[in-house]
C-alpha positions as a LaTeX table, in Angstrom:
\begin{tabular}{lrrr}
\hline
Residue & $x$ (\AA) & $y$ (\AA) & $z$ (\AA) \\
\hline
Met1 & 110.92 & 119.13 & 112.22 \\
Ser2 & 110.77 & 118.14 & 115.90 \\
Asp3 & 112.18 & 114.86 & 117.20 \\
His4 & 108.63 & 113.68 & 117.80 \\
Gln5 & 107.63 & 114.40 & 114.17 \\
Gln6 & 110.79 & 112.73 & 112.87 \\
Gly7 & 109.68 & 109.52 & 114.61 \\
Ile8 & 106.11 & 109.73 & 113.34 \\
Val9 & 106.86 & 110.50 & 109.69 \\
Pro10 & 108.75 & 107.27 & 108.94 \\
Asp11 & 106.05 & 105.30 & 110.76 \\
Val12 & 103.31 & 106.84 & 108.60 \\
Ala13 & 105.30 & 106.18 & 105.43 \\
Lys14 & 105.98 & 102.58 & 106.48 \\
Arg15 & 102.34 & 101.96 & 107.33 \\
Glu16 & 101.02 & 103.40 & 104.06 \\
Leu17 & 103.64 & 101.64 & 101.94 \\
Ser18 & 103.04 & 98.31 & 103.69 \\
Glu19 & 99.32 & 98.65 & 103.11 \\
Phe20 & 99.84 & 99.42 & 99.43 \\
Leu21 & 102.22 & 96.49 & 98.94 \\
Arg22 & 99.85 & 94.10 & 100.73 \\
Met23 & 96.85 & 95.13 & 98.66 \\
Ala24 & 98.92 & 95.13 & 95.45 \\
Glu25 & 100.01 & 91.57 & 96.19 \\
Asp26 & 96.42 & 90.55 & 96.97 \\
Ile27 & 95.28 & 91.64 & 93.51 \\
Gly28 & 98.38 & 90.34 & 91.71 \\
Leu29 & 99.88 & 93.73 & 90.85 \\
Asp30 & 103.43 & 93.13 & 89.61 \\
Val31 & 106.37 & 95.41 & 90.41 \\
Ala32 & 106.31 & 97.10 & 86.99 \\
Arg33 & 102.67 & 98.08 & 87.40 \\
Gln34 & 103.26 & 99.20 & 90.99 \\
Cys35 & 105.98 & 101.50 & 89.66 \\
Arg36 & 103.65 & 102.93 & 87.03 \\
Trp37 & 100.89 & 103.50 & 89.57 \\
Leu38 & 103.34 & 105.15 & 91.98 \\
His39 & 104.95 & 107.20 & 89.18 \\
Met40 & 108.44 & 106.03 & 90.09 \\
Ser41 & 111.28 & 103.96 & 88.69 \\
Pro42 & 112.00 & 100.43 & 89.93 \\
Asp43 & 115.10 & 101.81 & 91.70 \\
Asp44 & 113.04 & 104.48 & 93.46 \\
Arg45 & 110.48 & 101.86 & 94.48 \\
Ser46 & 113.25 & 99.63 & 95.80 \\
Arg47 & 114.67 & 102.47 & 97.90 \\
Trp48 & 111.24 & 103.22 & 99.35 \\
Val49 & 110.59 & 99.55 & 100.10 \\
Gly50 & 113.90 & 99.65 & 101.97 \\
Ile51 & 112.34 & 101.85 & 104.65 \\
Leu52 & 110.38 & 98.80 & 105.77 \\
Ser53 & 113.76 & 97.41 & 106.87 \\
Asp54 & 114.71 & 100.70 & 108.53 \\
Ala55 & 116.69 & 102.12 & 105.61 \\
Pro56 & 116.80 & 105.93 & 105.55 \\
Leu57 & 113.94 & 107.80 & 103.89 \\
Pro58 & 114.75 & 108.42 & 100.21 \\
Ser59 & 114.61 & 111.99 & 98.97 \\
Tyr60 & 112.77 & 111.17 & 95.74 \\
Pro61 & 109.92 & 111.23 & 95.25 \\
Glu62 & 109.45 & 113.66 & 98.09 \\
Leu63 & 107.65 & 112.20 & 101.08 \\
Pro64 & 104.53 & 114.42 & 100.93 \\
Leu65 & 104.01 & 113.52 & 97.27 \\
Leu66 & 104.49 & 109.82 & 97.90 \\
Leu67 & 102.10 & 109.88 & 100.85 \\
Arg68 & 99.43 & 111.56 & 98.70 \\
Arg69 & 99.89 & 108.91 & 96.00 \\
Leu70 & 99.81 & 106.06 & 98.50 \\
Gly71 & 96.74 & 107.48 & 100.22 \\
Tyr72 & 94.91 & 107.77 & 96.92 \\
Leu73 & 95.95 & 104.31 & 95.71 \\
Asn74 & 95.22 & 102.63 & 99.05 \\
Asn75 & 91.77 & 104.18 & 99.06 \\
Arg76 & 91.06 & 103.05 & 95.49 \\
Leu77 & 92.34 & 99.51 & 96.11 \\
Asp78 & 90.34 & 99.23 & 99.32 \\
Arg79 & 87.16 & 100.41 & 97.61 \\
Ala80 & 87.67 & 97.99 & 94.70 \\
Lys81 & 88.26 & 95.16 & 97.16 \\
Arg82 & 85.02 & 95.94 & 98.99 \\
Leu83 & 83.03 & 95.92 & 95.75 \\
Asn84 & 84.20 & 92.40 & 94.86 \\
\hline
\end{tabular}
């Protein structure tokens, strides 16, 4: 991965995770349900939330998988929000 890509990847992950957490908070989604929706343990979720404070990227779940999940969930939450 090039230096340029290494700078972009964490930014994309941070942006998608921030968006998910914001929308989850808006609808009152608790941490346990967030974990179920993301298919991860509370510890895994905590490590991923750490990237928002510049912690290193966790290795599990793998970044491409997490980004797919976040993209799907962010899309669904956004669509539900628009319908209300």
